[in-house]
PATOR-969489 format. One record per residue: x, y, z of N, C-alpha, C in turn; residue in three letters. Coordinates in steps of 0.05 Angstrom, whole numbers. Each point is the difference from the previous one (the first is absolute). Layout:
N
- n_xx,n_yy,n_zz,ca_xx,ca_yy,ca_zz,c_xx,c_yy,c_zz,res
- X,Y,Z,X,Y,Z,X,Y,Z,Ala
...
***
This chain:
202
- n_xx,n_yy,n_zz,ca_xx,ca_yy,ca_zz,c_xx,c_yy,c_zz,res
- 17,-24,0,-17,24,0,18,25,0,Unk
- -7,19,-17,16,24,-2,-3,16,26,Unk
- 22,8,12,-1,15,25,-7,29,-6,Unk
- -19,11,15,-7,28,-3,17,16,19,Unk
- 11,21,-9,17,17,17,-17,20,15,Unk
- 9,5,25,-14,20,17,4,28,-12,Unk
- 19,3,-17,4,26,-12,-8,0,-30,Unk
- -19,-18,-7,-9,0,-27,-12,27,-7,Unk
- 7,9,-24,-10,26,-9,16,23,9,Unk
- 22,-5,15,16,22,9,16,13,-23,Unk
- 3,26,2,16,14,-19,21,16,15,Unk
- 19,12,-15,21,14,13,-3,30,-7,Unk
- 0,17,21,0,29,-4,29,8,-1,Unk
- 9,12,-21,28,8,-3,2,28,-11,Unk
- 23,13,5,5,27,-10,22,13,15,Unk
- 8,23,-9,22,14,13,-7,9,28,Unk
- 16,-8,20,-4,8,27,-28,-7,10,Unk
- -10,-23,-8,-27,-8,7,0,-27,12,Unk
- -18,-5,20,-5,-27,10,-28,-1,12,Unk
- -10,-24,4,-28,-2,10,-3,10,28,Unk
- -21,15,5,-5,10,27,-6,-23,19,Unk
- 11,1,25,-5,-21,19,-29,-3,6,Unk
- -9,-25,4,-27,-8,8,-21,5,-22,Unk
- 8,11,-22,-19,4,-22,12,-12,-26,Unk
- 3,-26,0,12,-14,-22,-19,-2,-23,Unk
- -6,24,-12,-22,1,-19,6,-12,-27,Unk
- 25,-7,-6,6,-14,-25,-6,-30,3,Unk
- -5,-9,24,-8,-28,5,-30,-2,-4,Unk
- -9,-23,-10,-29,-4,-3,-13,-3,27,Unk
- -11,21,10,-10,0,28,-26,16,1,Unk
- -17,-9,19,-26,13,4,-5,3,30,Unk
- -18,19,6,-9,3,28,-31,-2,-2,Unk
- -11,-19,16,-29,-3,2,-8,0,29,Unk
- -17,18,7,-6,4,29,26,5,15,Unk
- 5,-16,20,25,4,15,22,-19,-9,Unk
- -5,-16,-21,19,-21,-7,17,7,-24,Unk
- 25,-9,1,19,4,-22,2,-26,-16,Unk
- 2,3,-27,1,-23,-18,23,3,-19,Unk
- 10,-22,-9,21,0,-21,-9,-19,-22,Unk
- 6,8,-25,-7,-17,-23,18,-24,-2,Unk
- -12,-23,-5,15,-25,-2,-1,-13,-27,Unk
- -16,10,-18,-1,-12,-27,-27,2,-13,Unk
- 0,-5,-26,-24,0,-17,-9,-28,-6,Unk
- -26,-4,-2,-11,-25,-10,12,-24,15,Unk
- -1,1,27,11,-22,16,-17,-25,-4,Unk
- 12,-23,-4,-16,-24,-5,-18,-7,23,Unk
- -25,-6,-6,-19,-8,20,-13,23,16,Unk
- 9,24,-5,-11,23,15,-21,14,-18,Unk
- -24,1,10,-22,11,-15,-8,27,11,Unk
- -2,20,-17,-8,27,8,-30,1,1,Unk
- -11,10,22,-28,1,4,-12,28,-4,Unk
- -20,7,17,-15,24,-4,17,25,7,Unk
- -7,22,-14,12,26,6,-8,9,28,Unk
- 18,13,14,-5,10,27,-9,29,-1,Unk
- -19,8,17,-10,28,-1,21,20,9,Unk
- 19,-8,16,20,18,11,26,-2,-15,Unk
- 10,22,-11,24,0,-16,25,-2,18,Unk
- 22,-8,-12,26,1,13,15,25,-8,Unk
- 21,6,14,17,23,-6,27,-11,-10,Unk
- 9,12,-22,26,-8,-11,18,25,-1,Unk
- 25,-2,12,18,23,-1,10,5,-28,Unk
- 1,25,-7,11,8,-26,30,-4,0,Unk
- 11,-6,-23,29,-4,-2,14,26,-4,Unk
- -4,18,19,13,27,-2,13,8,26,Unk
- 8,-21,16,10,6,27,30,-1,1,Unk
- 14,8,-21,29,0,0,10,24,15,Unk
- 21,-4,16,14,21,14,20,13,-20,Unk
- -2,25,-5,19,14,-18,16,20,16,Unk
- 26,-5,3,17,18,15,-11,7,27,Unk
- -11,-20,14,-9,4,28,-29,7,3,Unk
- -14,8,-22,-28,7,2,-17,-25,-1,Unk
- -17,-4,20,-19,-22,1,-28,9,-7,Unk
- -10,-6,-23,-27,9,-7,-21,-14,17,Unk
- -23,14,5,-21,-13,15,-12,-23,-16,Unk
- -7,-22,14,-12,-23,-14,-26,7,-13,Unk
- -5,-11,-23,-26,3,-14,-10,-27,-7,Unk
- -27,-2,-1,-13,-26,-5,-22,4,-20,Unk
- -7,-22,-14,-24,1,-17,-17,-25,6,Unk
- -26,2,-6,-18,-22,6,3,-22,-21,Unk
- -2,-24,10,1,-24,-17,-23,-18,6,Unk
- -17,-6,-19,-21,-20,5,12,-28,6,Unk
- -12,-14,19,11,-26,7,-23,-20,1,Unk
- 7,-26,-1,-19,-21,1,8,-21,20,Unk
- -19,-15,9,5,-23,18,12,-23,-16,Unk
- 13,-18,14,7,-26,-10,-20,-20,10,Unk
- -9,-19,-17,-19,-19,9,11,-17,23,Unk
- -15,-1,22,7,-16,23,22,12,17,Unk
- 8,25,-5,21,13,16,-10,26,11,Unk
- 4,5,25,-8,26,12,17,22,-12,Unk
- -12,24,-6,16,22,-10,21,10,20,Unk
- -2,-7,25,21,7,20,25,-17,-5,Unk
- -3,-22,-15,23,-18,-6,12,6,-28,Unk
- -17,4,-20,9,5,-27,-22,13,-16,Unk
- 7,16,-20,-19,12,-18,12,1,-28,Unk
- -17,8,-20,9,2,-27,-4,29,-10,Unk
- 17,9,-18,-3,26,-12,7,-2,-30,Unk
- -11,18,-16,5,-2,-28,-13,-26,-11,Unk
- 10,-9,-23,-12,-24,-12,6,-25,15,Unk
- 24,-2,12,7,-26,12,22,1,21,Unk
- 9,24,9,22,2,20,-11,-7,27,Unk
- 14,-19,14,-8,-8,27,19,14,20,Unk
- -13,10,21,15,14,21,-6,-15,27,Unk
- 22,-5,15,-4,-13,26,5,19,22,Unk
- -15,-3,22,2,17,23,25,-6,16,Unk
- 14,20,9,24,-4,17,-7,-5,29,Unk
- -26,0,6,-9,-9,27,-3,-30,2,Unk
- 0,-13,-23,-1,-30,-1,26,-10,-12,Unk
- 4,-26,0,26,-10,-6,-1,-24,-19,Unk
- 4,5,-27,-2,-22,-19,20,-23,5,Unk
- 20,4,17,19,-22,6,-14,-21,18,Unk
- -21,8,14,-14,-19,17,-17,-20,-16,Unk
- 1,-26,6,-17,-19,-15,-29,6,2,Unk
- -9,14,21,-29,7,3,-9,23,-18,Unk
- 19,15,-12,-7,22,-18,-13,-11,-25,Unk
- -22,12,-9,-14,-11,-24,16,0,-26,Unk
- 21,17,-1,16,1,-25,28,-13,4,Unk
- 3,-14,22,26,-12,7,11,-18,-23,Unk
- -16,-18,-9,9,-19,-20,5,14,-27,Unk
- -17,19,-7,2,14,-25,26,16,-2,Unk
- 6,14,22,23,18,0,26,-15,4,Unk
- 0,-21,16,24,-17,4,24,16,6,Unk
- -2,16,22,21,19,7,24,-12,14,Unk
- -2,-24,9,22,-12,15,3,11,28,Unk
- 25,1,9,5,7,28,8,30,3,Unk
- 0,15,-21,5,28,3,30,6,2,Unk
- 7,25,4,28,8,1,15,-12,24,Unk
- 25,-5,-4,16,-11,22,6,21,22,Unk
- -3,-9,24,7,17,23,18,-16,19,Unk
- 23,11,6,19,-14,18,4,17,25,Unk
- 6,-13,22,5,14,25,-13,-14,24,Unk
- 3,12,23,-10,-12,25,-30,5,2,Unk
- -14,-17,16,-28,5,6,-5,27,14,Unk
- -23,11,-4,-7,25,14,-30,2,2,Unk
- -9,20,15,-29,6,3,-4,29,-4,Unk
- -23,7,-10,-8,28,-3,-30,2,5,Unk
- -8,22,12,-28,6,6,-6,28,-8,Unk
- -22,4,-13,-8,27,-8,-25,-1,-18,Unk
- -6,23,-11,-23,4,-17,7,-8,-29,Unk
- -16,-18,-11,5,-9,-28,-7,21,-20,Unk
- 18,3,-20,-6,18,-23,6,-16,-25,Unk
- -12,8,-22,5,-13,-25,5,21,-22,Unk
- 15,-8,-20,2,16,-25,2,-19,-23,Unk
- 8,10,-23,0,-18,-24,19,-23,3,Unk
- 20,3,17,21,-21,3,-8,-22,20,Unk
- -14,8,21,-7,-21,20,-9,11,27,Unk
- 5,-17,20,-8,6,28,24,9,16,Unk
- -5,20,17,21,12,17,-9,3,28,Unk
- 19,-2,19,-5,7,28,24,16,10,Unk
- -5,23,9,21,18,10,22,3,-21,Unk
- -8,2,-25,20,4,-22,13,-26,-9,Unk
- -3,-22,14,12,-25,-9,-19,-14,-20,Unk
- 12,-11,-21,-16,-14,-20,-4,-29,10,Unk
- -25,-9,-1,-7,-27,10,-3,-18,-24,Unk
- 16,-22,0,-1,-20,-22,-15,-24,10,Unk
- -21,-8,-14,-16,-23,6,6,-22,-20,Unk
- 5,-25,10,4,-23,-17,-21,-21,6,Unk
- 0,-22,-14,-21,-20,5,-1,-11,28,Unk
- 22,1,15,0,-11,27,-8,21,22,Unk
- -4,25,-8,-7,20,20,-27,-6,12,Unk
- -2,2,26,-26,-3,14,-12,28,4,Unk
- -21,6,-15,-14,26,2,-25,-5,16,Unk
- -1,9,25,-23,-5,17,-23,17,-6,Unk
- 4,23,-12,-22,17,-9,-11,-11,-26,Unk
- -25,-6,0,-13,-13,-23,-24,16,-10,Unk
- -3,1,-26,-24,12,-12,-4,-12,-28,Unk
- -24,-5,-7,-6,-11,-27,15,-26,-4,Unk
- 4,-16,21,12,-26,-2,30,-1,-3,Unk
- 14,22,4,29,0,-2,12,21,19,Unk
- 26,-1,3,13,20,17,-5,28,-11,Unk
- -6,19,18,-7,27,-10,6,20,23,Unk
- 16,20,-7,8,21,19,-9,27,-11,Unk
- -21,11,11,-11,26,-10,19,23,9,Unk
- 4,20,-16,15,23,8,-11,12,26,Unk
- 18,8,18,-9,12,25,-3,-20,22,Unk
- 3,-26,-5,-1,-20,20,26,-2,15,Unk
- -1,-1,27,24,-4,15,7,-30,1,Unk
- 24,-6,-9,7,-29,-2,28,-5,13,Unk
- 4,-25,6,26,-10,9,11,-19,-21,Unk
- 24,4,-8,13,-17,-20,24,-14,12,Unk
- 0,-26,0,24,-15,8,15,-8,-25,Unk
- 24,8,-2,16,-5,-25,19,-23,4,Unk
- 0,-19,-19,20,-21,2,27,10,-10,Unk
- 0,21,-16,25,13,-9,-5,29,-4,Unk
- 19,17,8,-3,29,-2,26,12,-10,Unk
- -2,16,-21,24,10,-13,-3,29,-7,Unk
- 21,16,7,1,28,-8,13,1,-28,Unk
- -14,10,-19,10,2,-27,20,23,-3,Unk
- 17,0,-21,20,20,-3,-11,29,0,Unk
- -24,3,-9,-12,27,0,-14,7,26,Unk
- 2,-17,20,-10,6,27,-26,-12,9,Unk
- -17,-9,-19,-25,-11,8,3,-29,11,Unk
- -16,-6,20,1,-27,12,-21,-17,-14,Unk
- 8,-24,-8,-18,-20,-11,-3,-22,21,Unk
- -25,-9,4,-6,-21,19,-15,-22,-13,Unk
- 12,-24,0,-14,-24,-10,-17,-10,22,Unk
- -26,3,-2,-18,-4,22,-5,-30,5,Unk
- 2,-8,25,-7,-27,9,-29,0,9,Unk
- -8,23,14,-27,2,11,-9,29,0,Unk
- -24,5,-7,-12,26,2,-26,-2,16,Unk
- -1,16,22,-22,-2,18,-10,28,7,Unk
- -24,2,9,-11,26,9,16,10,24,Unk
- 7,25,0,16,12,22,-14,6,25,Unk
***
């Protein structure tokens, strides 16, 4: 089965003295619906059927958020009609355009309980090395994933997510959680990555 990339549909913003503004990765295929962040994972996924249109539109950031010589433009968004997937809650995944599928960063396709787990076949995720650690704080999400206190939380098929919704692990933004990490690593650019062993309500 062809593996779908979590960064499917991503493009590169380039130019003189320019780079993408932090937290607004608008060149990535990403949507915001209600309080949830989504990232595009592919078109025409096998076995995934697009259902009825939803009355509430999603917001998509415009690809104009480049920093030019230190100036950070304010984020701008436009409305995008979205549709449900048959048998899948829109809090888990939605569709936009003719066939692009977006998955919520509050749920985790790496988990076998996720309805798109077999289709996406994401494997075990990025490698994280280091000692075990724990972190507690308020969960936030963006187009890249789940964070607690600025640390990126990596979920793999063995992670025990005690918070459940729609039949799978689910962490809504604003929820206070405790994360036990089997490995925790500070990356060269300073961010901490935590390979989660367990995620529980804080």
